[in-house]
C-alpha positions as CSV (number, residue, x, y, z in Angstrom):
1,M,-39.2,16.4,-35.1
2,D,-36.9,14.1,-33.1
3,V,-34.9,16.2,-30.7
4,I,-31.7,14.9,-29.0
5,Q,-31.5,15.3,-25.3
6,V,-28.2,15.4,-23.6
7,P,-27.5,12.8,-20.9
8,G,-25.7,13.6,-17.7
9,S,-21.9,13.8,-17.9
10,T,-20.0,10.7,-17.1
11,L,-16.2,10.3,-16.6
12,G,-15.9,8.1,-19.8
13,G,-16.9,11.0,-22.0
14,D,-15.0,13.9,-20.2
15,L,-11.9,13.8,-22.4
16,I,-13.8,13.6,-25.6
17,A,-16.1,16.4,-24.4
18,A,-13.1,18.7,-23.6
19,A,-11.6,18.1,-27.1
20,V,-15.0,18.6,-28.8
21,T,-15.5,21.9,-26.9
22,A,-12.1,23.3,-28.0
23,D,-12.8,22.3,-31.6
24,I,-16.3,23.8,-31.7
25,E,-15.2,27.0,-30.1
26,R,-12.5,27.4,-32.8
27,V,-15.2,26.7,-35.5
28,L,-17.5,29.3,-34.0
29,K,-14.8,31.9,-33.9
30,T,-13.8,31.2,-37.5
31,V,-17.4,31.5,-38.7
32,R,-18.1,34.6,-36.6
33,Q,-15.0,36.5,-37.9
34,H,-15.5,35.4,-41.5
35,L,-19.1,36.6,-41.6
36,G,-18.4,39.8,-39.5
37,M,-20.9,38.8,-36.8
38,D,-20.8,39.7,-33.1
39,V,-21.7,36.4,-31.5
40,A,-21.8,32.8,-32.6
41,F,-23.2,29.9,-30.6
42,V,-24.5,26.4,-30.6
43,S,-27.9,25.7,-29.0
44,N,-29.3,22.5,-27.8
45,V,-33.1,21.9,-27.9
46,I,-34.4,19.8,-24.9
47,G,-38.1,19.6,-24.6
48,D,-39.5,23.2,-24.5
49,R,-36.1,24.7,-23.6
50,R,-33.2,26.1,-25.6
51,I,-29.8,25.8,-24.0
52,F,-26.6,27.6,-25.1
53,R,-23.9,24.9,-25.2
54,Y,-21.1,26.8,-26.8
55,V,-20.7,30.5,-27.1
56,E,-18.0,32.6,-28.9
57,G,-17.8,36.4,-28.9
58,Q,-19.3,38.9,-26.5
59,T,-20.4,42.5,-26.7
60,D,-21.2,45.2,-24.2
61,R,-24.9,44.8,-25.1
62,V,-25.2,41.0,-24.5
63,L,-23.5,38.5,-22.3
64,L,-24.2,34.8,-23.1
65,R,-22.6,31.9,-21.3
66,P,-22.6,28.2,-21.9
67,G,-25.5,26.7,-19.9
68,D,-27.8,29.7,-20.2
69,A,-31.3,28.6,-21.1
70,G,-34.7,30.0,-21.9
71,P,-38.1,29.0,-23.3
72,L,-37.8,27.5,-26.8
73,D,-40.9,29.3,-28.1
74,E,-39.4,32.7,-27.3
75,S,-36.3,32.0,-29.4
76,Y,-35.4,32.2,-33.1
77,C,-34.4,28.5,-32.9
78,Q,-37.9,27.1,-32.8
79,R,-39.1,29.3,-35.6
80,I,-36.1,28.4,-37.8
81,L,-36.5,24.7,-37.1
82,D,-40.2,24.8,-38.0
83,G,-39.7,27.1,-41.0
84,R,-41.5,30.2,-39.7
85,L,-38.2,32.1,-39.9
86,P,-35.6,31.9,-42.7
87,E,-32.1,30.6,-42.0
88,L,-30.6,33.7,-43.5
89,M,-31.7,37.2,-42.3
90,P,-29.3,39.9,-43.4
91,D,-31.7,42.5,-41.9
92,T,-34.2,41.4,-39.3
93,T,-36.3,44.5,-39.8
94,Q,-37.3,43.1,-43.2
95,V,-38.7,39.9,-41.6
96,P,-42.1,40.6,-39.9
97,E,-42.0,37.4,-37.9
98,A,-38.6,38.4,-36.4
99,T,-39.6,42.0,-35.9
100,A,-42.6,40.9,-33.8
101,M,-40.4,38.9,-31.4
102,P,-39.2,40.8,-28.2
103,V,-35.7,39.2,-28.4
104,T,-35.1,41.0,-31.7
105,S,-35.1,44.4,-30.0
106,D,-33.9,43.3,-26.6
107,M,-30.6,41.9,-27.8
108,P,-30.8,43.7,-30.3
109,I,-30.5,41.4,-33.3
110,G,-29.9,43.2,-36.6
111,A,-28.7,40.2,-38.7
112,H,-29.0,36.5,-38.0
113,M,-28.0,33.2,-39.6
114,S,-28.9,29.8,-38.2
115,V,-29.0,26.2,-39.5
116,P,-30.1,23.0,-37.8
117,L,-27.6,20.6,-36.3
118,R,-28.6,17.2,-37.4
119,F,-27.1,13.9,-36.3
120,S,-26.5,11.0,-38.7
121,D,-29.8,9.4,-37.9
122,G,-31.7,12.6,-38.9
123,S,-32.5,13.7,-35.3
124,I,-32.0,17.4,-34.4
125,Y,-29.6,18.4,-31.7
126,G,-30.3,22.1,-31.9
127,T,-29.0,25.0,-34.1
128,F,-25.7,26.5,-35.2
129,C,-26.2,30.3,-35.1
130,C,-24.5,33.7,-35.3
131,F,-25.9,37.2,-35.1
132,S,-24.8,40.8,-35.2
133,H,-26.4,43.8,-33.5
134,E,-26.5,45.7,-36.8
135,A,-27.9,44.6,-40.1
136,R,-25.4,42.9,-42.6
137,P,-26.9,43.5,-46.0
138,S,-23.9,41.8,-47.7
139,L,-24.8,38.4,-46.3
140,N,-25.9,36.0,-49.0
141,P,-26.8,32.4,-49.8
142,R,-23.1,31.6,-50.3
143,D,-22.4,32.6,-46.7
144,L,-25.3,30.4,-45.6
145,D,-23.6,27.5,-47.5
146,V,-20.5,28.2,-45.4
147,M,-22.6,28.0,-42.3
148,R,-24.1,24.7,-43.3
149,A,-20.7,23.2,-44.0
150,F,-19.4,24.2,-40.6
151,A,-22.6,23.1,-39.0
152,E,-22.2,19.6,-40.5
153,I,-18.7,19.4,-39.0
154,T,-19.9,20.6,-35.6
155,A,-22.9,18.1,-35.6
156,H,-20.5,15.3,-36.2
157,Q,-18.2,16.4,-33.4
158,I,-21.1,16.7,-31.0
159,E,-22.5,13.3,-32.0
160,L,-19.2,11.7,-31.2
161,R,-19.3,13.2,-27.8
162,E,-22.9,12.3,-27.1
163,T,-22.3,8.7,-28.3
164,A,-19.4,8.5,-25.9
165,R,-21.4,9.8,-23.1
166,R,-24.3,7.4,-23.7
167,E,-21.9,4.5,-23.9
168,A,-20.2,5.6,-20.7
169,A,-23.6,5.9,-19.0
170,V,-24.5,2.4,-20.0
171,K,-21.2,1.1,-18.7
172,R,-21.5,2.9,-15.4
173,A,-25.0,1.6,-14.9
174,R,-23.8,-2.0,-15.5
175,I,-21.1,-1.6,-12.8
176,E,-23.4,0.1,-10.4
177,A,-25.9,-2.7,-10.9
178,V,-23.2,-5.3,-10.0
179,L,-22.3,-3.3,-6.9
180,A,-25.9,-2.8,-5.8
181,A,-26.5,-6.6,-6.1
182,G,-23.6,-7.2,-3.7
183,G,-21.2,-8.4,-6.4
184,P,-18.9,-9.6,-7.6
185,T,-19.1,-13.2,-6.6
186,M,-15.7,-14.5,-5.3
187,L,-14.2,-17.9,-6.0
188,F,-10.9,-19.2,-4.5
189,Q,-8.1,-21.1,-6.4
190,P,-5.8,-23.2,-4.2
191,I,-2.1,-22.6,-4.1
192,I,0.1,-25.6,-3.2
193,M,3.8,-26.0,-2.2
194,L,5.5,-28.1,-4.8
195,S,7.8,-29.7,-2.2
196,D,5.0,-31.6,-0.4
197,Q,1.7,-30.7,-2.2
198,R,0.5,-28.9,0.9
199,V,-2.1,-26.2,0.4
200,V,-0.8,-22.9,1.7
201,G,-3.4,-20.5,0.5
202,V,-5.7,-19.3,-2.2
203,E,-6.1,-16.5,-4.7
204,A,-9.5,-14.8,-4.6
205,L,-10.9,-14.4,-8.1
206,A,-13.9,-12.3,-9.0
207,R,-16.7,-13.7,-11.2
208,F,-19.6,-11.9,-12.8
209,S,-22.9,-13.4,-13.8
210,A,-24.5,-10.3,-15.2
211,E,-24.9,-9.5,-18.9
212,P,-22.9,-9.2,-21.0
213,L,-21.1,-12.4,-20.2
214,R,-17.3,-11.8,-20.4
215,T,-14.1,-12.2,-18.6
216,P,-13.5,-10.5,-15.2
217,D,-10.7,-8.3,-16.6
218,K,-13.2,-6.7,-19.0
219,W,-15.5,-5.8,-16.1
220,F,-12.6,-4.2,-14.1
221,A,-11.4,-2.3,-17.2
222,E,-14.9,-1.0,-17.8
223,A,-15.1,0.1,-14.2
224,A,-11.9,2.0,-14.6
225,D,-13.3,3.7,-17.8
226,V,-16.2,5.2,-15.8
227,G,-14.4,6.0,-12.6
228,L,-15.6,3.0,-10.5
229,R,-12.4,0.9,-10.5
230,I,-11.7,1.5,-6.8
231,E,-15.3,0.8,-5.8
232,L,-15.4,-2.5,-7.7
233,E,-12.0,-3.7,-6.5
234,T,-12.9,-2.8,-2.9
235,A,-16.2,-4.7,-3.2
236,A,-14.3,-7.7,-4.5
237,I,-11.8,-7.6,-1.6
238,R,-14.6,-7.1,1.0
239,N,-16.6,-10.0,-0.5
240,A,-13.5,-12.2,-0.5
241,I,-12.7,-11.5,3.2
242,E,-16.3,-12.0,4.3
243,S,-16.4,-15.4,2.5
244,W,-13.0,-16.4,3.9
245,H,-13.6,-15.6,7.6
246,G,-14.8,-19.2,8.4
247,I,-11.6,-20.7,6.9
248,W,-9.4,-18.4,8.9
249,A,-11.2,-19.5,12.0
250,D,-10.0,-23.1,11.3
251,L,-6.8,-22.9,9.2
252,P,-3.9,-20.4,9.0
253,L,-4.1,-20.2,5.2
254,Q,-3.1,-17.2,3.1
255,L,-5.6,-15.2,1.1
256,G,-4.4,-13.5,-2.1
257,L,-6.4,-10.4,-3.0
258,N,-5.9,-8.7,-6.4
259,C,-5.6,-5.0,-6.2
260,S,-4.5,-2.2,-8.6
261,P,-2.0,0.4,-7.4
262,T,-4.7,2.9,-7.9
263,T,-6.9,1.3,-5.2
264,I,-3.9,1.0,-2.8
265,I,-3.0,4.6,-3.3
266,E,-6.6,5.7,-2.6
267,G,-6.0,4.4,1.0
268,R,-9.1,2.4,2.1
269,L,-7.4,-0.9,2.7
270,E,-5.7,-0.1,6.0
271,D,-9.1,0.3,7.8
272,L,-10.4,-2.8,5.9
273,F,-7.5,-5.0,7.1
274,R,-7.0,-3.6,10.6
275,D,-9.1,-6.1,12.5
276,L,-8.1,-9.1,10.4
277,P,-5.3,-11.6,10.7
278,A,-3.4,-9.4,8.2
279,D,-0.3,-11.6,8.3
280,R,-2.4,-14.1,6.2
281,I,-3.3,-11.5,3.5
282,V,-1.3,-11.3,0.3
283,L,-2.0,-8.2,-1.7
284,E,-1.4,-9.0,-5.4
285,L,-0.5,-5.9,-7.4
286,T,-1.9,-6.3,-10.9
287,E,0.6,-5.7,-13.7
288,H,-1.6,-3.7,-16.0
289,D,-1.9,-0.5,-14.1
290,Q,0.7,2.2,-14.7
291,V,2.1,3.9,-11.6
292,E,3.0,7.5,-11.9
293,D,4.6,7.9,-8.5
294,Y,6.1,4.9,-6.7
295,L,6.9,7.0,-3.7
296,I,3.2,7.4,-3.0
297,L,2.5,3.8,-3.6
298,N,5.2,2.7,-1.2
299,D,3.9,5.2,1.4
300,R,0.5,3.5,1.2
301,L,2.0,0.0,1.3
302,R,4.0,0.8,4.4
303,P,1.1,0.8,7.0
304,L,-0.3,-2.4,5.3
305,R,3.1,-4.1,5.7
306,D,3.2,-2.9,9.3
307,L,0.0,-4.8,9.9
308,G,1.6,-7.9,8.4
309,V,0.2,-7.8,4.9
310,K,2.5,-9.4,2.3
311,V,2.9,-8.0,-1.2
312,A,3.0,-10.0,-4.4
313,I,3.6,-8.9,-7.9
314,D,1.0,-10.6,-10.2
315,D,1.5,-11.5,-13.8
316,T,5.3,-11.3,-13.7
317,G,6.8,-11.9,-17.1
318,S,3.8,-10.6,-19.1
319,G,5.1,-7.0,-19.5
320,Y,7.4,-4.2,-18.5
321,A,5.2,-2.8,-15.7
322,S,5.6,-5.9,-13.5
323,M,9.4,-5.6,-13.5
324,R,9.0,-1.9,-12.4
325,H,6.6,-3.0,-9.7
326,I,9.2,-5.6,-8.5
327,L,12.1,-3.2,-8.4
328,T,10.3,-0.4,-6.6
329,T,8.0,-2.2,-4.2
330,R,10.3,-5.0,-3.1
331,P,7.6,-7.7,-2.9
332,N,7.5,-10.8,-0.7
333,I,6.2,-12.9,-3.6
334,I,6.7,-13.0,-7.4
335,K,3.9,-14.7,-9.3
336,L,4.9,-16.0,-12.7
337,D,2.3,-15.3,-15.4
338,I,0.6,-18.1,-17.4
339,S,2.3,-16.7,-20.5
340,L,5.6,-17.8,-18.9
341,T,4.5,-21.1,-17.3
342,K,2.5,-22.4,-20.3
343,R,4.6,-25.1,-22.1
344,I,7.6,-24.3,-19.9
345,D,8.4,-28.0,-20.1
346,L,8.9,-27.7,-23.9
347,D,10.4,-24.2,-24.2
348,P,14.0,-23.6,-23.1
349,M,13.5,-19.8,-23.4
350,R,10.6,-19.7,-21.0
351,R,12.5,-22.0,-18.6
352,A,15.6,-19.8,-18.8
353,L,13.6,-16.6,-18.0
354,A,11.8,-18.4,-15.1
355,E,15.1,-19.5,-13.7
356,A,16.4,-16.0,-13.9
357,L,13.4,-14.7,-12.0
358,I,13.7,-17.4,-9.4
359,G,17.4,-16.4,-8.9
360,F,16.3,-12.8,-8.7
361,A,13.7,-13.5,-6.0
362,T,16.1,-15.7,-4.0
363,G,18.5,-12.7,-4.0
364,F,16.1,-10.5,-2.0
365,G,14.5,-13.3,0.0
366,G,11.3,-13.5,-2.0
367,R,9.2,-16.5,-3.0
368,V,8.0,-17.6,-6.4
369,V,4.5,-18.8,-7.2
370,A,3.7,-20.1,-10.7
371,E,0.2,-19.3,-12.1
372,G,-1.7,-21.1,-14.8
373,V,-0.2,-24.6,-14.4
374,E,-2.3,-26.8,-16.7
375,T,-0.3,-30.1,-17.0
376,E,1.7,-32.4,-14.9
377,R,4.7,-31.9,-17.1
378,E,4.6,-28.1,-16.5
379,L,4.3,-28.8,-12.8
380,E,7.4,-31.1,-12.8
381,A,9.4,-28.6,-14.9
382,L,8.6,-25.8,-12.5
383,R,9.5,-28.0,-9.5
384,A,12.8,-28.9,-11.2
385,I,13.9,-25.2,-11.6
386,G,13.1,-24.3,-8.0
387,V,9.6,-22.8,-8.1
388,Q,8.3,-23.1,-4.5
389,A,4.5,-22.9,-5.1
390,A,1.9,-23.1,-7.9
391,Q,-1.7,-22.8,-8.9
392,G,-3.7,-23.6,-12.0
393,Y,-6.3,-25.8,-13.5
394,H,-4.1,-28.9,-13.2
395,I,-4.1,-28.4,-9.4
396,A,-7.6,-27.1,-8.9
397,R,-10.0,-24.7,-10.5
398,P,-11.4,-21.7,-8.7
399,M,-14.1,-22.8,-6.3
400,T,-16.5,-21.7,-3.6
401,V,-15.6,-21.9,0.1
402,P,-17.7,-25.1,0.6
403,A,-16.1,-26.7,-2.4
404,F,-12.7,-25.6,-1.0
405,R,-13.4,-27.4,2.3
406,Q,-14.3,-30.6,0.3
407,F,-11.1,-30.1,-1.7
408,L,-9.0,-30.1,1.5
409,A,-10.9,-33.1,2.9
410,R,-9.9,-35.2,-0.2
411,R,-6.2,-34.4,0.1
């Protein structure tokens, strides 16, 4: 018999677990009341233990709670699973195997019904049970069919939860492995002034070499799913700073660091930046994170700004959130998203929107940086409408610090 063991809870499965718990408790109550039983429960078999996962209904004679456990071989569950006890027992005094068990008189159990909970692959999670202290002679095979139907629904719900938990555990292990290995690796993409081609800074970009191979945004999204977004973003920022220290010793270039509002609000960055040339740090707020309270975000940004940190809104033009970020955080820099700069030399609508954003930034003394510039024509079009700075593959790809030094030497 294959028995499912429950992995430890992870954040990714918590919402599903809560919904499943509510559904199963309603099912247990319905079954218990329909059959006239005192207690209904779902048990989980793990090794030689039987654990009560869900319990509905209590009496003065017995108090069962989710999480209670006991030896499997002292329970009805094992004997029902291996066939020594029948699934339907309207009167346990008529079943010698049940009468011989101490639990029958200890509870006491007068009537009992139980069916296995099987997952789609045939493995057994545990049992779906109900009992009463008194015998229930009216219970019949049709009632057992009702139990089986509800057990099938319950097994499906639990399997969904366990699948989500296992997937979350795998995701969390992947992120933890990256962090344990000192990742992510950081590369740096040059940013130039369009007026004179002068390099004024870089954007630090995370890269991941671990399996599965995928884009960085997928790694950060997965970290958020399992409650490790702050840890992964902070590691990326710390790694970028450590790699960039040597450049700061030689050149007063700005370092752009991507950061979600969630990480800013958490409050670790002030200590991280305190002993740095913070006036050379640009904190780039990512567009994809919803902010529930901008007052808190601005409160967390204030001490960073007091240190000299500049604020940029990343991916402007790609969605509604970036505009809210701009209006409520009053950034120093607006970064035009690649979706806006791509083919801007050919698209008057993109050009008009970019011009509007440039005028908007000029109005509050901000600077505009174009991201994702891939052709000379795009670069010229951006220069013509007043964009001050740009980055992208046409200018330079993200690179290591040694490669960046060589890039500077060639200019």
